[in-house]
N, C-alpha and C positions, 0 to 999 in steps of 0.2 A: 616392335611393340617392346617397351622396357619397364622394368619393375625397382620401384626404389628399395632401397637396402635398409632393412629397420636399423635403428640405432645402436642397438647391441652386435648386429652383424655387421655393420659400418665401423664398430669400434677396433675391431680385429686387422681393418685395412689403414687406420689411423697408426696403429700401433707398429706395424711394421716397417722394418728397417733391413736393410741387406744383411747387416749383421744380427738380426733378431726376426727371422721369420716367424710369421703368426700361423704356421700349419702343425696340424698332427699328424702321425703315421701310424701303421700296425704292420709288424713284422710277422709273416706265416711260414713256419717249417714245415714243409709237404714233403711226405713220402709218398711216391708215386709207384711203388714197387706191385701193387695188386691192381694198377691201372691197365685196362687191356693196350692202350697206345704207348705206353711206356711214359717216358718225362715228358711234361708238357713243353710244347714250343712256343716260341715267340708268337708264329701266325694263329695259335689257336688261343693265345692269351688275347692278343688284339680282335679275333672274331669275337670270344664271348664278352669282352669289353663292350664292343661296339654294340652287341645286340642286348646283354642285360641292363647296361646303363642306361638306356632309352626309358627306361620307367623312373629314372630320376632328373628332372629337367633341369636342375641347378648344374648337372655337369655338362649341359650343351650352352652354360652362360659365361659371360666374363664381366669383371667390374669395370664400371668406366666411370670418372670424374668429369662431368660436363662444364664446360665454360673455364677449363683449365682450371679445375677444382673448388672454384668460385660456389658450384652446386653439389647437392649430397648426391653420394652415388648411386649409380642404377646400376641393374643386371641388363647386359644386351647380350643378344644371341651371337654366339660364334660358333662355327662348326668344330668339332673335334678332330684334328691331325692325329691319327692313331700312331701313325710313326714316331710322331712327337711325344705322346703321351704315354706309350707302352714301349719299354726299350728291356734289353737283354743286357747281363753283365756276365761274364766268366770268370770264376774265381782262380787266383794263380793254385793255390792251396784249398785244400777242404775243411783245415780247423776254421774255429768259431772266432779268433781273433781275427783273421782274415776277413770273415763274413762282418763282423761288427765294424770294422775298420771302415769298410765300404759303407755300411749302413749311415755311419755317424757322420761320413762325407756328403751322401746323397741328403741325409736329412738337414744339414748346414745349407744347404743350396736352396735360395726361394725359389718359389713357385713364378713362371712367368704371367705376369697380368695382362699379359695381350690377349691369353689364351684360357681356354676353362679352369680353373684353380683344381687340378688333380692330376696325379702320375701314377704309374704303376712300373715297377721294376722287377723285372723277372732275373732271379740271380741263380746260375747252375753251379757247379762243381764243390757243391759240398759232400762231405763223407757219406759213404753208403748208399751213394746215388740219389741222395734227396735233394731238394730245392727248395728256395725260399721266395717270397712274394713282401715285397716293400710297397705299400699303398700309400700315398700322400694326397691328404687333403685340406684345403685352406680351412680355417677356423669360421671364414667370412660364410661356409656354405653349411657348417653343420658345428655342434657341440660333439662331445666322447658318445652320447648315446646316439645322435644323430647320425655319427661316424658308423655305428654298428647297422644302420639303414643302409648303407653303402657296402657293407659287406654283407648284408643278406641278399643285396641285388647282385653282386659279384660271383659269390659262391653258390655252388649248386642248392636247389630247393632242400628243404628239410619237412619232416611233417608237421612240426609244430616251427613256423617260419620265424615267430617273433622271440626276442632277445628276453631272458626271465630276469626283469626290472624289478628292484625293490623299489615300488614306489607307494608312499602313502595316497590314503584318498584324499581328494581336495577337501581343502576347510570349507567351512559354511562361509556364507558371503558376511560382510560386515557393512556397516553404512557409510557412505563416502569419507565424512567427515573424522568418523573412527579410523577408518585408513588411512586417511591423512596425517592424524595425529602419531599413527603409530609408525610411519614412516618418517616422520621429525625424528621421533625417539630414537629409531635406528641409526639414523645418521649422525645423532648426537652422540650416542654412546660408542658408533665407530671412530669418531672424531677424539673423543674422551679416552678412546682404549688406546692412543699413542701409536708411534713406529714400532717395528720388530725390535726384539731384546739384540743385545749388541753380539752379533757372530758376524764379524767381517769376512771370514773364510766363503760365506754364501751369499754375501751382500754388496759385492765391490759390481760395476757395471759390467753387464754380459758382454762377452766377447765372440767374435764371428765361427770359432772353432766348436764342433760337437762331439762327444765322446757318447757312446750306449752301453751299456751293460744289461745282461738278462739274468733272470734266476727262474726257477718253477718251484712253485708251492703247492701242496696238497689242498686241494677245496676241501676234503675232510679233515683235514688237521685245523684248518679253520673254523670249521663248523664244533669240532670238538673241544677248542677253547672256547669257543663263543656258550658253547653250553654249560663250560667249566667255570666262566668268568663272569656270564652274564653279558647284558648290552648286546650288540649288533655284531654282523660280520665286519660292518667299516670300523666299528670301535677295536675290534680286535685287531684289524689292519694297522690302525695309528697304532696301538701298541707295538705290533710287530716291527713297524718302521722305526718308531723310538727306541727299541730295544735294539736293533740293527745299528741305528746311527750312534748310539751311546758306544756300543762295542768298538765301531769302527772309528770314532775319534778317539778313543783310547789307546786303539792301537798305531793308528796313524801321527796322532800330534800329543800324545800323553798328557791331555787335559780334557776335561768335560765340563760345558755350561751347563748351568741350572737346567735351561730349558730352551725350547727354539719354538717360536710361531709358524705356524702349520696354516696355508690358505687348503681348503677341501673346497672343491666346485659341488655344489646340490644342484640338482634338476630340478624345475620346475615344470616338466613336460605333465605333470598329472594336472594342470592347469591349462596348458598348450596343445595337448596332445602329441601323438608322433609327426614325424617329418622333418623336412631339413630346418634350417636356421637355427638360431641358439635360445635356447631357453634353459638359461643357466643361471644361478647367483653363486653366493661364496659366503663360506662359513669360517671363523679365525680362531684357531686353538692355540694357547700358550701351554705347551705340551712339557712336562717335566721329562728329564732324563736320568734315568737310573731310579725310576719310581718302580716300587712292589706292581707286578701285572694285575691282582686283583684290585688293589687301589687306583691303578691308570683308568680301568677301564671304567669303573665306578665314576672316577672323576670326569671323564669322558663325556658318559651318558648324562651327568648332572649339567656339564656344561653344555649341550646341545640342547637341553630343556631350556638352560637360561637363555641361550642365543635367540632360541624361537620367540620366547617370549620378548624379547627386547627388539625383534624385528629389525635386524641389523642385514640379515641377507635381503630381503624385500627393499630394504631400502637402498641398497647399493644398486640393485636392479633398476630401480626408480631414478636412480641419479643418472645412470646411463641412458635409461630411456628419454630423460628430461633432456637431456645432452643433445638431443635428435632436433629440438626445437632451436637451437641456435645455428646461425649461418655455420657452412659446412667447414670454413676454415676456423671459424672459433671451437665449433665440436672436437674437430681434430688436436686442436690447442690444449683443449680440456682434459680429454682422454690421455694425451702424452703426459700431461704435467700430473694428474692424478696418478697413472702408472708409475711416475717415475720417483714416488716415496716408496722407501723400503718398507711397506706394510707386513711383510712376511721373509722369514728364512726360507722355506722350501715349499713344494707346491706336492699335496699328497693325493690322487685320485684313483676311486675305484668304479670301475666301469662294469655293472652287471651284462654277462655275456649268455647264450645259450646254455641248456643243460647238456646238449647233444653236439658232437665235434663236427666242425665243418668239413666240407669236401670242397675241392676246385676241379670240375670237370673228370671226377672218380676218383681223383689221388686225396687222401687222408689229410687233413691239416691236424700235424703232431701238437702244437701249441701256438699262440699268438701272444705277440710282446708289444705292448703301446708305448709309444714316443709320444712325449709332449714339447708344445714349444716353451721356452723358457721367457720368464717375465723380465722386464728390462734390468731389476735390481736384485733378483732370486737365480742364482747360477745353478739349482738342482730343482729336478723333479723326479719324483716317485709315482708309476702308475701301475696299476693292476686290472688284469684283464681274465673272469674267468670263463671259460671255455670247454666243454665238456667235463667239468671235476678236476681241469689242470689251470691253476691260476698264473699267467704269464705275468711276471713282475719284470718293468722296465724302468731303468735309470738312465735319465737324459741329463748330462751335465756339460758346464760349460770346464774344459780340462783346466783352466786357468785358477778355478774355483773348488775342483774336486779332482784330484789327481788320480784316483782309484775309485773310479764308479765300478769296478766288477769287484772291489772287496766289500763296497757297501751293499749291492745286489746279494752276494754270498752271505753275507750277516744277516741280512733280512729274512733269507730262506732258511738258515740255522734258526732263528730266533721264532719262527712259525713253526717249525719242526719239533723245538722245544715245547712251545705251548701246548701244540697240538698233541704231543704224545706223553707230556706230563700227568699223573695224577694227582700229585701235589704241587703244592707252592713253588715254583722253581725257584733255588739261589741264585743269583747274579753273580759269577766270577769276572773277576777284577784282573787288568793287566794286559801286556801283551798276548801273552798265550791264549786269551779270549777267542781270537780269530784265528787261531793257526789252522783248525780243519776247514776253513771256507776255502783253501784254494784248491780244491779238488776238481775234475773235470765233471760236469753236471750234463744231462741230456733233456732237452726241454721235454714234460712230462714226466720225468722221472721223480721219484719221492724226494721229498723236500731235503731230507738231511743229506742227498748227494748233489743238491743244486748248488754248485758253487762258482767262485769265478777261475777262468781258465790263466786270465794274466790282467795287468792292470786296467783293461779297459773292456775285456770281457768273461762272460760266463760260458762254457763251452756247451752248447745244444746237443745231444744224440738222442738217440731212440727210446722211449717208453718202453718199461718192462709189461 
């Protein structure tokens, strides 16, 4: 029995190339110190994945394009070979530079389309006896919030087993003729908005290599900044990213563009419910660099209101869905052409997670850091995932376009700490000295002021206090 992929799900298969894989991933740092059996073994991970992933049917399917790609993609049953899907790695050294170097190489490798599109990597050898789990899931299976359903299936059951998503109530239905006009308006406004501002550093064609850097932010700092500045936590995160990017560019390039265009994924699951598949659209923001935080958050909140009224996000989702009416080869061509345009400089994603920490076979998950696929013409993405009050920030980059993702991750964490702990409007310092504090060694889950890069491509995770 087969099932045809939705146009949105299929679009990620059409986009994929060997140098541009379309999977996302999550890096979890585990502390098995209080686990009766000690460190998790490869056999135990295979057993729990085999047992718990049975509740997610798409993890037992593979994508197939019938008639040599002349027909639309379908899901076909395929047994999961756990010796292939679950693998173990041993680090030669326990430092975070070695961990993130391995993670970057694993993330750069596409998933095998002849098999179900997921992998689990158990990584041993971290300092203090800790372990790491890298979970890779193809974007055709689920979006970011759907990926949390995969995590919920893998990790130990919790009293409240659903992620604490920030989702608005479904809007009231509108007549079909009005909905059509709104979608036309949204598509027109997106086209008239033009391409991204000129920032060649992030808009060259993406290459095959990936570097990954991490930092930890206290969710309490983001909440404090939200209460002081107004807006939402998502608005504050955009300010923190813009602040960190501005300081990083000043330190590394001695120049600062006026702004950047950011693509922000927006969940539409309030309409579609939970489960597998992609239920997502996007908003595009022209964000100023160097703006006062209060003015920045006010501007972002206002922009969101305007964009919702202009219906750009629903129009983009409708265009992708409409592409499914084309023959399969034309659908793939349309998707690739549309995404070859430089519509943004970077991607920023905020994924709501559970209020309680995860555990895996009794081992506590200290923090989780998301890894994103890179758009064909945008070589940097920043994603944040809040689990148990620790916001794990992951910076995924093409090293040819961002040489020091660890420095950017550190600046983002420093910006969050400053905003969260300042009672008055913070003054922006300028010049190379602004980033010097960023190169200390953090621990995942540690206070944001200590979340910093240990090297050009890494921030060093340790144990939270």
